[in-house]
C-alpha positions in Angstrom: 0.0 0.0 0.0 1.6 3.3 -1.1 1.3 6.6 0.9 -1.7 7.8 -1.1 -3.7 4.6 -0.5 -2.8 4.7 3.2 -3.9 8.3 3.6 -7.1 7.7 1.5 -8.1 4.7 3.6 -7.6 6.9 6.8 -9.6 9.7 5.2 -12.4 7.3 4.2 -12.6 6.2 7.9 -12.7 9.7 9.3 -12.7 12.6 6.8 -13.0 15.1 9.7 -9.5 14.3 10.8 -7.9 14.1 7.4 -5.1 16.4 6.2 -6.5 16.8 2.7 -3.5 18.8 1.5 -1.2 15.9 2.4 -3.7 13.5 0.8 -3.9 15.5 -2.5 -0.1 15.8 -2.7 0.4 12.1 -2.0 -2.0 11.4 -4.9 0.3 13.4 -7.2 3.1 11.0 -6.3 1.0 7.9 -6.7 1.0 5.7 -9.9 -2.8 6.3 -9.9 -2.4 10.1 -10.5 -3.7 11.4 -13.8 -4.9 15.0 -13.8 -6.3 14.6 -17.3 -8.4 11.5 -16.5 -11.4 11.8 -18.7 -13.4 9.2 -16.8 -13.3 11.5 -13.7 -15.9 13.7 -15.4 -19.3 13.1 -14.0 -20.7 10.9 -16.8 -23.7 12.2 -18.7 -25.7 9.3 -17.4 -25.1 10.5 -13.9 -26.2 14.0 -14.7 -29.3 12.7 -16.4 -30.0 10.4 -13.4 -29.8 13.4 -11.1 -32.2 15.4 -13.3 -34.6 12.5 -13.5 -34.1 11.7 -9.7 -33.3 8.1 -10.5 -31.9 6.9 -7.1 -30.5 3.6 -8.4 -28.6 5.2 -11.3 -27.3 8.0 -9.2 -25.9 5.7 -6.5 -24.2 3.5 -9.2 -22.9 6.5 -11.1 -21.4 8.0 -7.9 -19.6 4.8 -7.1 -18.2 4.5 -10.6 -16.8 8.0 -10.6 -15.3 7.7 -7.1 -13.6 4.4 -8.1 -11.8 6.3 -10.8 -10.9 9.4 -8.8 -11.9 9.5 -5.2 -10.7 13.1 -4.9 -13.2 14.5 -7.4 -14.8 17.4 -5.6 -17.8 17.8 -7.8 -18.7 14.1 -7.3 -18.6 14.5 -3.5 -20.8 17.6 -3.9 -23.3 15.7 -6.0 -23.2 12.8 -3.5 -23.8 15.2 -0.6 -26.9 16.7 -2.3 -28.2 13.2 -3.4 -27.9 11.7 0.1 -29.2 14.8 1.8 -32.3 14.8 -0.4 -32.9 11.1 0.1 -32.7 11.5 3.9 -29.4 9.6 4.3 -27.8 12.2 6.5 -24.8 10.1 7.6 -23.7 9.5 4.0 -24.5 13.2 3.1 -22.3 14.4 6.1 -19.5 12.1 5.0 -19.4 13.4 1.4 -19.9 17.0 2.6 -16.9 16.6 4.9 -14.9 15.2 2.0 -15.8 18.1 -0.4 -15.2 20.8 2.3 -11.8 19.2 3.2 -10.7 19.0 -0.4 -11.8 22.6 -1.1 -10.2 24.0 2.1 -6.9 22.4 1.1 -7.0 24.4 -2.1 -8.5 27.6 -0.9 -6.0 28.3 1.9 -5.1 31.4 -0.1 -7.3 33.9 -2.1 -6.1 32.9 -5.7 -6.1 36.5 -6.8 -2.4 36.9 -7.7 0.5 34.7 -8.8 1.8 34.8 -5.2 -1.5 33.7 -3.8 -2.5 31.2 -6.5 -4.5 28.2 -5.7 -2.4 25.0 -6.1 -4.4 22.5 -8.0 -3.8 18.9 -9.2 -6.4 18.8 -11.9 -8.4 21.1 -14.2 -11.5 19.7 -12.4 -10.3 21.3 -9.2 -10.0 24.7 -10.9 -13.7 24.5 -12.0 -14.8 23.2 -8.6 -13.3 26.2 -6.9 -14.9 28.6 -9.4 -18.2 26.8 -8.9 -18.0 27.1 -5.2 -17.2 30.8 -5.5 -20.4 31.1 -7.6 -18.5 32.2 -10.7 -18.8 31.1 -14.3 -15.5 31.1 -16.3 -15.5 33.4 -19.3 -11.9 33.0 -20.3 -8.9 30.9 -19.6 -5.3 31.6 -20.4 -1.9 30.2 -19.4 1.0 32.1 -18.0 4.4 31.5 -16.5 5.8 33.6 -13.6 8.9 33.1 -11.5 9.5 29.7 -13.2 6.0 28.4 -12.3 3.1 27.5 -14.6 -0.4 29.0 -14.1 -3.9 28.9 -15.5 -5.6 32.2 -15.1 -9.4 31.9 -15.2 -11.5 35.0 -15.7 -15.1 35.3 -14.5 -17.5 38.2 -14.3 -18.6 39.3 -10.8 -22.3 38.4 -10.6 -23.3 41.8 -9.2 -20.9 44.3 -10.7 -20.1 42.7 -14.0 -16.4 43.4 -13.3 -13.9 40.9 -14.7 -12.1 38.9 -12.0 -8.9 36.9 -12.5 -8.2 33.8 -10.4 -4.7 32.2 -10.5 -4.1 28.5 -10.3 -0.6 27.0 -10.0 -0.6 24.0 -12.4 3.0 22.8 -11.9 1.9 19.3 -10.7 -0.3 18.8 -13.8 2.4 20.2 -16.0 5.0 17.8 -14.5 2.7 14.9 -15.1 2.2 16.0 -18.7 6.0 16.4 -19.2 6.7 13.0 -17.7 4.0 11.3 -19.8 5.2 12.9 -23.0 8.8 12.0 -22.3 7.8 8.4 -21.6 5.9 8.2 -25.0 8.9 9.7 -26.8 11.2 7.0 -25.3 9.1 4.2 -26.7 10.8 2.4 -29.6 9.1 3.0 -33.0 7.9 -0.1 -34.8 10.0 -1.2 -37.7 8.4 -0.9 -41.1 
């Protein structure tokens, strides 16, 4: 059992006592880490099941997504809402604690400058943060500053209409991408 699996098992037993920052960073060192995991997206079937209030499909869909990426914030939020509405408060509280812990480990800073950028390990985390802030992204751009890589997401303030920039340090995603690309380049090419 690697460090991530150990910390995840502890977090699953008691999310209220978890160091979610340590858990997320351990995940980035795990062989399971893939910040670009397409299957971590909430599947369309799950979204439809939520809209149709199909309890069986929702439960199965949540489990499938969490098997792929247990640190997916949006899935924990959907699970919280689902279990809250169906009266299963213990399960709702569990997923609520997980979502809050993951978000708090990212939002320790305000994300408004390069120096106070949110450190994220996936694009989904960027959009989860923006969603929790109640902001819809209108533009995304990349930047480098002081040797670090950033996504800058722009959103309009809901009341004033002012453009707001939020900075996300994406070094861990970038590192994964560089390692993956290098590994693919090192593969021998088939002979013709």
